[in-house]
Every structure is written in C-alpha cells, then in structure tokens.
C-alpha positions as CSV (number, residue, x, y, z in Angstrom):
1,M,0.1,-12.3,19.7
2,D,2.6,-13.5,17.1
3,R,4.4,-11.1,14.8
4,E,2.2,-11.8,11.7
5,S,-1.0,-11.2,13.7
6,R,0.5,-8.0,15.1
7,V,1.4,-6.7,11.7
8,V,-2.1,-7.5,10.3
9,T,-3.7,-5.8,13.3
10,A,-1.5,-2.8,12.8
11,A,-2.4,-2.7,9.0
12,Q,-6.1,-3.0,9.8
13,A,-5.9,-0.2,12.4
14,A,-4.1,2.1,9.9
15,L,-6.7,1.3,7.2
16,M,-9.6,2.0,9.6
17,A,-7.9,5.3,10.6
18,M,-7.4,6.4,7.0
19,Q,-11.0,5.5,6.2
20,S,-12.2,7.6,9.1
21,G,-10.3,10.6,7.8
22,V,-7.0,10.5,9.7
23,A,-4.4,12.0,7.3
24,E,-1.4,10.0,8.6
25,P,-2.4,7.1,10.7
26,G,0.3,6.0,13.1
27,V,1.9,2.6,12.7
28,P,4.2,1.4,15.4
29,E,7.8,2.0,14.2
30,E,8.8,-1.6,14.8
31,D,6.0,-2.8,12.5
32,A,6.3,-0.1,9.7
33,R,8.5,-2.1,7.3
34,D,6.3,-5.3,7.7
35,V,3.1,-3.3,7.4
36,M,4.2,-1.6,4.2
37,S,5.4,-4.9,2.8
38,L,2.1,-6.5,3.6
39,L,0.1,-3.7,2.1
40,F,2.1,-3.6,-1.1
41,H,1.9,-7.4,-1.4
42,E,-1.9,-7.2,-1.1
43,C,-2.1,-4.3,-3.6
44,S,-0.1,-6.4,-6.0
45,A,-2.6,-9.3,-5.6
46,M,-5.5,-6.9,-6.2
47,V,-3.8,-5.4,-9.3
48,A,-3.4,-9.0,-10.7
49,T,-7.1,-9.8,-9.9
50,L,-8.3,-6.6,-11.5
51,G,-6.1,-7.1,-14.5
52,S,-7.6,-10.6,-15.1
53,G,-4.3,-12.2,-14.6
54,G,-2.5,-9.8,-16.9
55,T,-5.1,-9.9,-19.8
56,A,-6.6,-6.4,-19.0
57,P,-4.7,-3.2,-18.2
58,V,-4.9,-1.7,-14.8
59,K,-4.4,2.1,-14.3
60,M,-2.6,3.2,-11.2
61,Q,-2.9,6.7,-10.0
62,V,-0.5,8.6,-7.8
63,F,-1.7,11.2,-5.3
64,D,0.0,13.8,-3.3
65,N,-0.5,14.4,0.5
66,A,-3.6,16.5,-0.3
67,G,-5.1,13.6,-2.3
68,N,-4.6,15.3,-5.7
69,E,-3.5,13.1,-8.6
70,V,0.0,13.8,-9.9
71,P,2.2,12.4,-12.7
72,I,4.6,9.7,-11.4
73,D,7.6,11.7,-12.6
74,E,6.4,14.7,-10.6
75,A,5.7,12.7,-7.5
76,D,7.7,13.1,-4.3
77,P,10.6,10.6,-3.8
78,P,8.6,8.5,-1.3
79,V,5.8,8.1,-3.8
80,R,8.2,7.1,-6.6
81,T,9.5,4.6,-4.1
82,A,6.0,3.3,-3.6
83,V,5.6,2.9,-7.3
84,R,8.9,0.9,-7.5
85,V,7.8,-1.3,-4.6
86,L,4.4,-2.0,-6.2
87,L,5.9,-2.7,-9.6
88,A,8.4,-5.2,-8.0
89,E,5.6,-6.9,-6.2
90,V,3.4,-7.0,-9.4
91,H,6.3,-8.7,-11.2
92,G,6.7,-11.3,-8.4
93,D,9.9,-9.9,-6.9
94,S,9.0,-9.5,-3.3
95,E,12.7,-9.4,-2.4
96,A,13.3,-6.3,-4.6
97,A,10.2,-4.8,-3.1
98,R,11.5,-5.3,0.4
99,T,14.9,-3.9,-0.6
100,H,13.2,-0.7,-1.8
101,I,11.5,-0.4,1.5
102,E,14.7,-1.1,3.4
103,I,16.6,1.6,1.4
104,A,13.8,4.1,2.1
105,L,13.8,3.2,5.9
106,A,17.6,3.7,6.0
107,N,17.7,7.0,4.1
108,A,14.3,8.8,4.2
109,A,13.2,11.4,6.7
110,P,10.3,10.4,9.0
111,E,7.8,12.5,7.0
112,E,8.9,10.7,3.8
113,M,8.2,7.3,5.4
114,D,4.8,8.6,6.5
115,T,4.1,9.5,2.9
116,L,5.2,6.0,1.7
117,M,2.8,4.5,4.3
118,V,0.0,6.8,3.3
119,Q,0.4,5.8,-0.4
120,A,0.3,2.1,0.5
121,L,-2.8,2.7,2.5
122,R,-4.5,4.8,-0.2
123,W,-3.8,2.2,-2.9
124,T,-5.0,-0.6,-0.6
125,M,-8.3,1.2,-0.1
126,R,-8.8,2.2,-3.7
127,L,-7.9,-1.2,-5.1
128,S,-10.1,-2.9,-2.5
129,D,-13.0,-0.6,-3.5
130,E,-12.5,-1.4,-7.1
131,C,-12.3,-5.2,-6.5
132,H,-15.5,-5.1,-4.4
133,S,-17.3,-3.0,-7.1
134,R,-16.5,-5.8,-9.6
135,D,-17.4,-8.6,-7.2
136,L,-13.7,-9.7,-7.1
137,P,-12.1,-11.3,-4.0
138,V,-10.2,-9.2,-1.4
139,T,-8.3,-10.5,1.5
140,D,-10.6,-10.9,4.5
141,W,-8.6,-8.8,6.9
142,I,-8.7,-5.8,4.4
143,T,-12.5,-6.3,3.9
144,E,-13.0,-6.4,7.7
145,A,-10.9,-3.2,8.2
146,L,-12.8,-1.3,5.6
147,S,-16.4,-2.5,6.3
C-alpha cells in the first residue's frame, strides 16, 4: 500500500472509530501529521462548498474534549492550533497549515496532539453531515467512512 492510500485508510479508520463513540481514536504515530493535514484540507474544501465559494458565511464551532462548545479564545492550545490550521487551509495556504501542525508535533504533549486530532475528526464529521444535509459534495473516502 502506498503512503497516500495508507494515510486515507488511517483517516477513514479514525473517522469510523469516532462515529462509533471512541473518544480518542488511535492513528499510527508515523501517519498522524499526514492524517491531520488531509483532514484539515478536506474540512477547508467543505467550508468552501458550504460557503458557496465565499458568498455565504460559515460558522465554525469549537468543542472541548467533552463535546461542549467553547469560545475560541477559551479553547485549549491544541484547539486554537486547529483553528489556525483550518484558517490557513481555507485561505489556500497549505504550507502554513502544515507548519502549524509541525510546530505542534515538535512542542505539544501527546495528549495535546490527541486533542488536535480529535478536533480535526469532529470538524470533518460535522462538515460532512452539513454538506450531505444540503446535497453538497463530500469526498468519497469520507462518505464511505461515515456511512
């Protein structure tokens, strides 16, 4: 299996685990950076789709580990990192998004990286649900994982 296929498979497994109620689905450490990058990239694409190419506002919500909504300024550092990564992707700067992930990987404690991964997974699930409810396209591998 090539690297890209392995990363997609790991992302699908994590999405399926989250959907089935696993609080912190395990992603192989060697794939974590690429899985997060892939998830945030797909979230960005869904935000653009939901926002009608920038003509309609899209509200993003931030949740704590218990699933409760929190203001961005009160979010834990890894969640604030997730917001920065997503914003970089939304603005077409995948390199900046990857840099934010790299900085987090280099400096964050393992549980903070778990929080960052969970945030990426939650957003992917919620954005996918919203796109499907509006009959908007979602990448096939996400739809397969969540069906």
